[in-house]
Structure formats: structure tokens, C-alpha cells
C-alpha positions in Angstrom: 35.4 29.1 298.4 38.7 28.5 296.8 40.3 26.9 293.8 39.9 23.1 293.9 36.5 23.4 295.7 33.3 22.2 294.2 30.2 24.2 294.2 26.8 22.4 293.3 24.0 24.5 292.1 20.6 22.6 292.2 18.2 24.3 289.9 18.9 25.2 286.3 16.7 28.1 285.8 17.6 31.8 285.6 18.7 32.0 289.2 20.9 28.9 288.9 22.5 30.3 285.6 23.1 33.8 287.1 24.7 32.2 290.2 27.2 30.4 288.0 28.0 33.4 285.9 28.6 35.4 289.1 30.9 32.7 290.6 33.1 32.8 287.5 33.0 36.6 287.5 34.3 36.7 291.0 37.1 34.6 289.9 36.0 31.2 291.3 38.2 28.6 289.4 37.0 25.5 291.0 34.4 22.9 289.8 30.8 23.9 289.2 28.1 21.3 288.8 24.7 22.5 287.7 21.8 20.1 288.3 18.5 20.7 286.7 15.3 18.3 286.6 14.4 19.6 283.1 16.1 18.3 280.0 16.9 21.9 278.8 19.4 24.3 279.6 18.0 27.7 281.1 15.5 29.5 279.1 13.3 32.6 279.2 10.4 31.2 281.4 8.2 34.2 280.7 7.9 33.1 277.2 6.0 30.0 278.3 2.6 31.7 278.5 3.3 34.0 275.6 5.5 33.5 272.5 6.0 29.7 273.0 2.4 28.9 273.5 1.3 30.9 270.5 4.0 29.5 268.3 5.6 32.9 267.8 9.0 31.5 268.6 10.6 28.0 268.7 11.9 26.6 271.8 15.5 27.2 270.8 14.8 31.0 270.6 13.9 31.0 274.3 17.3 29.8 275.3 19.3 31.9 277.9 22.8 32.2 276.7 25.5 32.8 279.4 27.4 35.9 278.9 30.8 34.4 279.6 32.4 31.0 279.4 31.0 29.1 282.5 32.9 25.9 282.2 30.2 24.1 284.2 29.3 20.4 284.3 25.6 20.0 283.4 23.5 17.4 284.9 20.2 18.1 283.0 17.1 15.8 283.3 18.2 14.9 286.9 16.4 15.7 289.9 18.0 15.9 293.4 16.4 13.4 295.6 17.9 14.3 299.0 20.3 16.7 300.7 22.6 15.4 303.5 23.7 18.7 304.8 26.0 17.2 307.5 27.9 15.1 304.9 27.7 17.9 302.3 26.2 15.6 299.7 23.5 16.1 297.2 21.9 12.6 296.4 20.8 12.0 292.9 18.6 9.0 291.4 20.1 5.6 291.1 22.2 5.9 294.2 24.5 8.6 292.8 25.8 11.4 295.1 27.6 14.7 294.6 29.8 15.9 297.4 30.1 19.8 297.6 32.1 22.5 299.4 29.4 25.0 298.7 25.7 24.5 297.7 23.4 26.9 296.0 19.7 25.9 296.0 17.7 27.3 293.1 14.9 24.7 292.6 12.2 27.2 292.1 8.5 26.3 292.3 6.0 23.7 291.0 2.6 24.6 289.8 -0.3 24.2 292.4 -2.7 21.2 291.8 -6.4 22.0 291.6 -8.1 19.3 293.7 -10.6 17.3 291.7 -9.1 18.2 288.3 -8.4 15.3 286.0 -4.7 15.5 285.6 -4.6 12.3 283.9 -6.4 13.9 280.9 -3.8 15.2 278.4 -6.1 18.2 277.7 -5.8 19.4 281.3 -2.4 21.1 281.6 -0.2 23.3 283.8 1.9 26.1 282.3 5.4 26.2 283.8 7.9 24.6 281.4 8.6 24.6 277.6 7.3 21.0 277.5 4.1 22.2 279.2 3.8 24.9 276.5 4.3 22.5 273.7 1.8 20.1 275.2 -0.9 23.0 275.3 -0.1 23.6 271.6 -0.8 20.0 270.8 -4.1 20.0 272.7 -5.0 23.2 270.8 -4.4 21.6 267.5 -6.6 18.7 268.2 -9.8 20.7 268.5 -11.0 24.2 267.6 -13.3 24.3 270.7 -12.9 27.0 273.2 -10.0 27.1 275.7 -10.5 27.6 279.6 -7.8 28.9 281.9 -8.4 28.5 285.6 -6.9 31.2 287.7 -7.0 35.0 287.5 -3.4 35.7 288.4 -0.7 36.9 286.2 0.0 33.8 284.2 -3.7 33.1 283.7 -4.3 36.5 282.3 -1.1 36.3 280.0 -2.5 33.0 278.6 -5.8 34.4 278.0 -4.4 37.2 276.2 -2.2 34.7 274.1 -5.3 32.8 273.2 -7.1 35.9 271.8 -3.9 36.8 269.9 -4.3 33.4 268.3 -7.9 34.0 267.6 -9.2 31.3 269.9 -12.2 31.7 272.2 -11.2 31.6 275.7 -12.9 31.9 279.2 -11.0 32.8 282.2 -12.3 31.4 285.5 -11.4 33.1 288.9 -12.6 33.0 292.4 -11.8 36.7 292.9 -14.3 39.4 291.8 -12.0 40.6 289.0 -8.8 39.5 287.3 -5.7 40.8 289.0 -7.7 42.2 291.8 -4.8 42.0 294.2 -3.4 45.0 292.4 -6.2 47.2 293.2 -9.6 48.2 291.7 -8.1 50.5 289.1 -5.9 47.9 287.5 -8.4 45.1 287.8 -10.9 47.4 286.0 -8.5 48.4 283.3 -7.6 44.6 282.7 -11.3 43.7 282.7 -12.0 46.3 279.9 -9.0 44.9 277.9 -10.5 41.4 278.1 -13.8 42.7 277.0 -12.4 44.8 274.3 -10.6 41.7 272.9 -13.7 39.4 273.5 -12.2 37.2 276.0 -14.9 35.8 278.5 -14.7 36.1 282.3 -16.3 33.9 284.8 -15.3 35.5 288.1 -16.5 34.8 291.5 -16.8 31.2 290.6 -15.1 27.7 290.7 -15.4 24.4 289.0 -18.0 22.2 290.7 -17.7 19.2 288.2 -15.5 17.8 285.5 -16.6 15.8 282.6 -14.1 14.2 280.3 -15.3 13.0 276.9 -13.4 11.7 273.8 -13.0 14.9 272.2 -13.5 17.7 274.9 -13.5 18.4 278.6 -16.7 19.8 280.2 -16.8 22.2 283.3 -19.8 22.7 285.4 -19.1 25.9 287.4 -20.6 27.1 290.7 -22.5 29.9 288.9 -24.4 27.0 287.0 -22.5 27.8 283.8 -21.3 24.8 281.7 -18.2 25.2 279.5 -16.9 22.8 276.9 -13.2 23.1 276.2 -10.7 21.8 273.8 -7.9 22.4 276.5 -7.8 23.6 280.1 -4.8 25.4 281.7 -4.5 25.4 285.5 -2.9 28.4 286.7 -3.7 28.8 290.4 -0.3 29.5 292.0 2.8 27.6 292.9 4.4 25.7 295.8 8.1 25.7 296.5 10.3 22.8 295.1 11.6 21.7 298.5 10.4 18.0 298.7 14.1 16.8 298.1 15.0 18.8 301.3 13.0 17.0 303.8 15.2 15.6 306.5 18.2 17.8 305.5 18.0 19.9 308.7 17.3 23.1 306.7 14.1 24.9 307.7 11.4 24.2 305.3 8.4 26.6 305.6 6.9 27.8 302.4 10.4 27.7 300.8 13.7 27.5 302.4 14.2 29.8 305.4 17.2 32.1 304.9 19.0 34.7 306.8 19.0 38.2 305.2 22.4 37.2 303.3 20.6 34.3 301.6 22.5 31.7 303.7 20.2 28.9 304.6 19.3 29.2 308.3 21.9 27.4 310.4 23.9 26.5 307.4 27.6 27.6 306.8 27.9 26.4 303.1 24.3 26.6 301.7 22.8 29.6 300.1 19.5 29.9 298.4 18.2 31.9 295.3 15.3 32.7 293.3 11.5 31.6 294.0 12.3 29.1 296.6 14.3 31.5 298.8 12.3 32.8 301.9 14.4 35.6 303.4 13.9 39.0 305.2 14.3 41.9 302.8 15.6 44.5 305.3 14.4 47.3 303.0 10.9 46.2 304.0 11.0 44.6 307.5 12.4 41.6 309.1 9.9 39.0 308.1 11.0 36.3 305.7 9.0 36.2 302.5 9.4 34.6 299.0 9.4 36.8 295.9 8.3 35.2 292.5 9.6 37.5 290.0 12.0 37.1 287.1 14.1 39.9 288.2 14.4 38.4 291.7 15.8 35.2 290.1 18.5 37.1 288.4 19.4 39.4 291.2 19.2 36.8 294.0 21.3 34.2 291.9 24.0 36.8 291.8 23.7 37.8 295.4 23.7 34.2 296.5 26.9 33.6 294.7 28.4 36.7 296.3 27.4 35.5 299.8 28.9 32.0 299.3 32.0 33.5 298.1 32.4 36.0 301.0 31.4 33.4 303.7 28.5 33.5 306.2 30.4 35.9 308.5 31.1 38.5 305.9 28.2 38.3 303.6 26.0 41.3 303.0 22.1 41.4 303.3 20.4 41.0 300.1 18.1 44.0 299.9 16.5 44.5 296.5 13.7 46.7 295.4 11.5 44.2 293.8 10.0 45.0 290.5 8.4 43.2 287.7 6.5 43.8 284.5 4.4 42.0 281.9 2.5 42.7 278.6 -1.2 42.1 278.4 -2.7 42.7 275.1 -1.2 46.2 274.0 -0.9 47.3 277.7 2.0 47.0 280.2 1.5 46.2 283.8 4.4 47.2 286.1 5.0 46.7 289.7 7.7 47.8 292.2 8.0 47.3 295.9 5.7 44.8 297.7 2.1 45.6 296.7 0.9 42.3 298.3 1.7 43.9 301.7 -0.5 46.8 301.3 -3.5 47.2 303.6 -4.8 50.3 301.9 -4.5 51.7 298.2 -4.1 55.3 297.0 -4.0 56.7 293.5 -0.5 58.1 293.1 -1.2 59.4 289.6 -3.4 58.5 286.6 -3.1 54.8 286.2 -0.7 54.2 289.1 -1.9 52.7 292.3 0.0 53.0 295.5 -0.1 50.4 298.3 0.2 51.6 301.9 0.7 49.8 305.1 0.7 51.5 308.4 1.0 54.9 306.7 4.0 53.9 304.7 4.1 53.5 300.9 5.2 50.0 300.3 4.5 49.3 296.7 3.1 50.7 293.5 1.5 49.2 290.3 1.0 50.8 286.9 -1.2 50.1 284.1 0.4 51.3 280.8 2.2 54.3 282.6 5.9 53.7 282.0 7.0 57.3 282.6 5.0 57.6 285.8 6.4 54.3 287.0 10.0 55.6 286.5 9.1 58.3 288.9 7.5 56.2 291.5 10.2 53.5 291.3 12.7 56.2 292.2 10.5 57.4 294.9 10.1 54.1 296.5 13.8 53.5 296.3 14.0 56.7 298.3 11.3 55.8 300.9 12.4 52.2 301.3 16.2 52.8 301.8 18.8 50.0 302.4 19.5 50.0 306.2 22.9 50.9 307.3 25.4 49.3 307.5 24.8 46.7 305.0 28.3 46.2 303.7 30.6 45.0 306.4 33.4 43.8 304.2 34.8 44.3 300.7 33.6 41.7 298.1 36.2 39.6 296.3 35.8 41.3 293.0 38.4 43.6 291.4 35.9 45.8 289.7 32.5 47.3 290.3 30.2 45.2 288.2 26.8 46.8 287.2 23.8 44.6 286.3 24.0 45.9 282.8 23.0 45.4 279.2 25.5 42.4 278.7 23.8 40.6 281.6 20.2 41.2 281.7 17.8 39.6 279.1 15.2 41.7 277.1 12.6 40.6 279.8 14.8 42.0 282.6 15.9 45.2 280.8 12.8 46.9 279.7 10.9 47.1 283.0 11.2 50.9 283.1 12.1 52.0 279.6 9.5 53.5 277.4 12.2 53.8 274.7 14.3 51.0 273.2 16.6 49.4 275.8 19.8 50.3 273.8 18.9 54.1 274.3 18.8 54.0 278.0 21.9 52.8 279.8 21.1 50.4 282.6 22.8 52.3 285.4 20.9 55.4 284.6 17.6 53.4 284.5 18.2 51.6 287.7 20.9 53.5 289.8 20.3 51.1 292.9 20.6 48.0 290.7 24.4 48.0 290.9 26.3 45.2 292.6 28.8 46.9 294.9 32.5 45.8 294.1 31.9 41.9 293.9 
């Protein structure tokens, strides 16, 4: 990429924003057009199921402010409809099109639909955007009846905890035998006890058999023969990549956009992919392409995708992060590192920390309210899952070594490992591997 070129970024979430920042940081002085289907500029999406839905903060407080002058053209409330990769053109509604010299795809994911659920009912909601959160608040204000959340994954559990914080009765429905069971028996048991302590109801090993919509409430008949009456139902059963606009583009669409290790879309010279929609082989783990849906991955992959685009396909470096994420549930903190989902067996690494093992190799760890222990096991995983050599075939086009530091990372991103306030622990000391090499 050079001055006078145009880079189009499709997706105005954290990955798109960090991509634009990194382009400017690397000295790109051409035109950047950032296309987003939401009417808002980037914001802290983790707040949607927490502070926003409880009313603890207003939407404006969730905004993600860029740390430098981006000088981008914002096309918000505009959904890309088709990509012509041969003509290097992104098509928009109304027959409009945007040519590009380089394209960054960061469209993220959509909430998964639950077959049979009455999505036409305004009291049956998904929880992905600020508008979703505001709609849930309106539904909660129309009735003091109980709230139901379907899905025992992270967002479902965060929402249930938020409802108890508000003093609302809530029931969490899941087909697994315990909430967050994929993180092992210890964490599932600890979270179950937290829910019970805070008087959140659980309906596990069950699903919805029938829905009944009335004027004031929504009824749910479960497969365990329980009948629930709710003022609001939140669907939180996973997500699907936002790739519908890419059909016919000649990119490989298979549970996301298939990428090389450098985040270049397979077979493309001028298209890179970032965030939840990217499916790439993390060579720290193995050569199997996978998606990673974490806030930190959106940050880091956005920056890495911009670097790859600037370097070009022939000189780009593999993107090899150590995945990590965290969330607060009631007064406890859940932390994960590596790829726990790939584990075939579990082992107790220390009190409150579960290790995930595949073929005799520690592949991930999850801790329940054990920040100090997770500092140790994160460093240990960084040692056991080294970046393969060589990974840096060419110097990057940046004049200085740029850490992912305090001026870049938002509070949700900074506090993963720190037990003390963020300001007391410099980022390079907490995450010595989270440093972008020159460029």
C-alpha cells in the first residue's frame, strides 16, 4: 500500500477500528473508508450484556475512542451487500460501490437463531448490539415478571448475573449439564454455586418445547415439563460468521473467511481478515484454521491484519497470538488462556485453575477467581506453545517498536492478568509476548 491508495475496512467494531489505527500508525497516508452496518461508531461490546443492560452506563460511555487522529471516512448504518474481488469493489445498498486497493474484512458475527422461537415478539431478543441492550431494557420496564435467558455460554451467564444485580428473577436454560461446562467440572461447579448463592434459577439439561405469546408475557414449556412465564426472553445460543455478503466473491467461506496464517484471505493478494470472522491457522497451536471469538483477538488481529496488508502477501508474518480472555461473573473473575476448547482431557493445575490437555500437550487453561495463578500459567503456556521459527521473514514498515500498551488497550483488554489496578502494572511486563515487532 502507498500514498494515494484507498483501503476499505468492512466492519466497524473493535477489529476494524484497531486496523485503521494501525494503518495510520504505520504511516499509511492514503484514504481509509470504514463501513459499518450499525449506526454507531465502535464501542465496548462486552458492556452490552453487563453495564448497558443494567443501566449502569449510558451508550455514549461505551464508545471506543481512537488513540490517534484516524482521518477516515465513516459509512455507518451501511451494510456491504457484495464483494467483487476481481474488480476490487465492495457493493453497497442502492447500487453504490467502493473501489479499493486493499480490503480489510472485519464483519464479525451474528447471533444464532433458535428455531421455533417467536422472533417477531418484541420481548424475545438477542443480545449483541447497543440497540439490542436498549430493547431488552424496554422489555424489562414493561413488566416485573421473571426474565429467561436461553444459552449457558459466557454471554448467557453474564446476562443472568446482570439480572440478579438488578434484583430481577432470572432463569437460565441450557442443554448442557451445567453452565460453562466446556471449561471443566471445577469451573462449572463454582459458577453453579455462584448462581445458587445469588438465587438465579438454573434449568439445565433441557430445551424449550413450546412457546406461548400472550399480551403481557411469554410462556415457555420446557422438555423437563417445567413451565416458565417471562417478561423478556434473551436468546444466547452462539453465533454465526457475518459472511453472507461474500457469497460469490471467490473467497473461501467455511464457518468464516478462510485465511492463510498471515490473515490474508486464501487466494487473495489484497484482502486480509480480522476479528471473529477470520478463520486462520494459529501456528502456535497447529495448522488447522479456526475462528477465535474474543475481544482481545479482535484487537490483536485487527492490528496484525493491517500490518500484513502493508507488508504485502509475500512478506507478511504469521499471526500467532496466545489467545486469552476474561469476564466478571458476580464477584468472581473467569480467565482463559490458550485453546481450552481443543482439550480432550482436563487436569487440575492448581487450586481453581483447570488445564486442558490434547495428546499429552497442555493446550489451554481456565481459572476461576485465581488471577495470580493465571499469571503463572499464562507465562507457562507462552513457553510451552512457542511461536514457530522463522516467523519474521522481513522487517515491518514501522520506524519504531510499538507495544500494545496502556494507550491502546481499553480497560476490558488491559485487566486480563492484573490483580492490581492497571496503572500499577505496565503492559509489557504483564504480557511480554504481546508486543508487536517493529511495525
